[in-house]
C-alpha positions in Angstrom: -100.5 -95.8 111.7 -102.2 -98.1 114.5 -100.0 -100.5 116.4 -102.9 -103.2 116.3 -105.5 -103.3 113.2 -107.6 -106.3 112.9 -110.7 -107.0 110.6 -113.2 -109.4 110.3 -111.5 -111.8 113.1 -113.8 -114.4 114.3 -113.2 -117.9 116.3 -115.5 -120.8 115.8 -114.8 -123.7 117.9 -116.1 -127.3 116.4 -117.7 -128.2 113.3 -121.1 -128.6 111.6 -124.1 -129.0 114.1 -121.5 -128.6 117.3 -119.8 -125.4 115.6 -119.8 -122.6 118.1 -118.9 -119.1 117.2 -117.0 -117.7 120.5 -116.0 -114.3 118.8 -118.4 -112.7 115.9 -116.4 -111.1 113.2 -114.6 -108.1 114.7 -112.6 -104.9 113.8 -110.5 -103.4 116.2 -107.7 -100.3 115.8 -105.6 -99.3 118.6 -102.8 -96.6 118.4 -99.6 -96.1 120.3 -99.8 -94.8 123.8 -103.8 -96.0 124.1 -105.2 -97.6 126.9 -108.5 -99.9 126.0 -110.5 -101.8 128.2 -112.4 -104.9 127.0 -115.3 -105.4 129.5 -117.8 -108.2 129.7 -118.8 -111.3 131.9 -117.3 -114.5 132.0 -117.6 -116.5 128.7 -118.2 -113.7 126.7 -115.2 -113.8 124.4 -112.5 -111.3 126.1 -110.0 -114.0 126.4 -110.8 -115.6 123.2 -110.2 -111.9 121.7 -106.7 -111.7 123.4 -105.7 -115.1 122.1 -106.3 -114.2 118.7 -105.0 -111.1 118.5 -101.8 -112.7 120.2 -102.2 -115.5 117.7 -101.7 -117.9 120.4 -105.0 -119.4 119.1 -105.1 -118.2 115.4 -108.8 -117.3 114.6 -110.9 -118.7 112.2 -111.1 -115.8 109.9 -110.0 -112.2 109.8 -106.9 -110.1 109.3 -104.2 -109.3 112.3 -101.5 -106.6 111.8 -99.1 -105.3 114.4 -96.9 -102.5 114.0 -97.4 -102.6 110.5 -96.8 -106.3 109.9 -99.3 -108.4 108.7 -99.1 -111.7 111.0 -102.5 -113.5 109.6 -104.6 -112.7 106.7 -107.4 -115.6 106.4 -104.6 -117.7 107.3 -100.7 -117.7 108.3 -98.5 -115.3 106.4 -95.1 -116.9 106.4 -94.1 -114.5 109.9 -92.3 -116.4 112.6 -95.0 -115.5 115.4 -93.2 -116.7 118.4 -90.1 -114.5 117.2 -92.2 -111.7 116.9 -94.3 -111.9 120.2 -91.0 -112.2 121.7 -89.7 -108.4 120.1 -93.0 -106.8 119.8 -95.7 -108.1 122.5 -95.8 -108.2 126.3 -98.2 -110.2 128.2 -99.6 -109.7 131.8 -101.6 -112.4 133.2 -104.3 -113.1 136.1 -101.9 -115.4 137.6 -98.4 -113.8 137.8 -96.4 -117.1 136.7 -93.2 -116.1 138.1 -90.7 -118.8 138.3 -90.5 -119.4 142.4 -86.9 -120.4 142.7 -85.7 -116.9 140.9 -85.5 -113.5 142.5 -87.5 -110.6 140.9 -84.7 -109.4 139.1 -83.8 -113.2 137.5 -87.6 -113.4 136.5 -87.2 -110.5 134.4 -83.5 -110.8 133.5 -84.5 -114.2 131.9 -87.0 -112.7 129.4 -84.2 -110.2 128.4 -81.8 -112.8 127.9 -84.2 -114.8 125.7 -84.3 -111.9 123.3 -80.6 -111.8 123.1 -79.6 -109.2 125.8 -76.2 -110.0 127.4 -76.0 -110.7 131.1 -74.8 -107.7 132.3 -77.1 -105.5 130.0 -80.0 -107.8 130.9 -79.1 -107.4 134.6 -79.0 -103.3 134.3 -82.1 -103.1 132.3 -83.8 -105.4 134.6 -83.1 -103.4 137.6 -84.0 -100.3 135.7 -87.7 -101.9 134.9 -88.3 -102.7 138.4 -87.0 -99.5 139.8 -89.6 -97.8 137.3 -92.3 -99.7 138.9 -91.1 -98.9 142.2 -90.3 -102.6 143.2 -86.4 -102.5 142.8 -85.8 -102.4 146.4 -87.1 -106.1 146.3 -85.2 -107.1 143.3 -83.2 -109.9 145.5 -86.5 -111.6 146.9 -88.1 -114.7 145.7 -91.5 -114.3 144.7 -93.0 -116.1 147.8 -91.7 -113.1 149.7 -93.4 -110.6 147.7 -97.2 -109.6 148.2 -99.7 -109.8 145.3 -99.3 -106.8 144.2 -95.5 -106.8 144.6 -95.8 -110.1 142.4 -97.8 -107.9 140.0 -95.5 -105.2 139.7 -92.5 -108.0 138.6 -94.9 -109.5 136.2 -95.4 -106.2 134.8 -91.7 -105.5 134.6 -91.1 -109.0 132.5 -93.8 -107.9 130.4 -92.0 -104.6 129.5 -88.5 -106.6 128.9 -88.9 -106.4 125.0 -90.1 -102.7 124.8 -93.4 -104.1 123.4 -95.4 -101.9 121.3 -98.4 -103.7 122.4 -99.4 -104.7 126.0 -101.8 -107.4 126.4 -103.2 -107.9 129.9 -105.7 -110.5 130.7 -107.7 -109.7 134.1 -104.4 -108.6 135.8 -106.4 -107.5 138.8 -108.4 -110.3 139.2 -106.3 -111.8 142.3 -105.6 -108.5 143.7 -107.7 -106.4 146.5 -109.2 -103.3 145.1 -106.5 -100.8 146.5 -103.7 -102.9 144.6 -105.9 -103.6 141.7 -106.6 -99.7 141.5 -102.7 -99.5 141.6 -102.0 -101.9 138.9 -104.3 -100.3 136.6 -102.3 -97.0 137.4 -99.1 -98.6 136.3 -100.9 -99.6 132.9 -102.0 -96.0 132.3 -98.2 -94.8 133.3 -96.9 -97.2 130.9 -99.3 -96.4 128.0 -98.6 -92.6 128.2 -94.6 -92.8 129.0 -93.7 -95.9 126.9 -96.0 -95.0 124.2 -97.1 -98.8 124.2 -101.1 -99.7 123.0 -102.4 -101.4 126.0 -105.3 -103.9 126.0 -106.8 -104.7 129.5 -109.2 -107.4 129.9 -111.6 -107.1 132.9 -114.9 -107.8 134.2 -114.9 -105.0 136.9 -116.2 -101.7 136.2 -114.2 -100.0 138.8 -111.0 -100.7 137.1 -111.0 -98.6 134.0 -111.3 -95.0 135.1 -109.0 -93.1 133.0 -108.9 -95.6 130.0 -109.1 -93.9 126.9 -111.3 -96.5 124.9 -113.9 -98.9 126.6 -115.5 -101.7 124.7 -117.7 -104.3 125.8 -118.0 -108.0 124.8 -121.6 -109.5 124.9 -121.9 -112.9 123.6 -118.6 -112.9 121.1 -120.1 -109.4 119.9 -117.8 -106.1 120.4 -119.4 -102.9 121.0 -118.1 -99.4 122.4 -118.5 -96.9 125.3 -122.0 -98.5 126.0 -123.4 -98.4 122.2 -125.1 -101.5 121.1 -122.9 -104.3 119.9 -122.9 -104.8 116.3 -125.0 -107.5 114.7 -123.1 -110.7 113.9 -122.1 -110.8 110.2 
């Protein structure tokens, strides 16, 4: 069973003569342990698709299921989306969004506590995640004392706090130089392989997709795979 399955998902902004279809009807399936890249220039619909998948911005049409749970089927299905996201989905953003007055460990620990973990267990797991991402030796440092690459590792550790079945990464290397960006992408590959999460990474940089299982491109809101022409709008 696919971790993520979307069918006919589209996004339209505005109404009538001013309506703009930012995302054409889209089908996508991602398996456990699969690493997927979404390529495309700015404005092509990449972030719109990610926001629709996570239901941060529910789509205009279509069906979305994550881990076998139907979350949207031409409208809400009654599932508590915020609670579901906290349990099942991890987010990695272009800006690391770390809380500046909390240490690296505390930034991860906070997410664990929000998911119901006790303080001692949360602290243990936060350190375990930081160690897993080879940043454990900086656990007691504030974000301002960390390099961009180190901050990104902490942000990835935070995204893994709820053992997500699905990880969504929106331009995670845009603020990093090429070397650090490659290392961040290698970490995402490792997460997919070892933790069996389905990982979807949005990027506009073709250099960052080495080792991805599946590469899609978005062009004017249409999704195409592996260089094949994007399908015509429905």
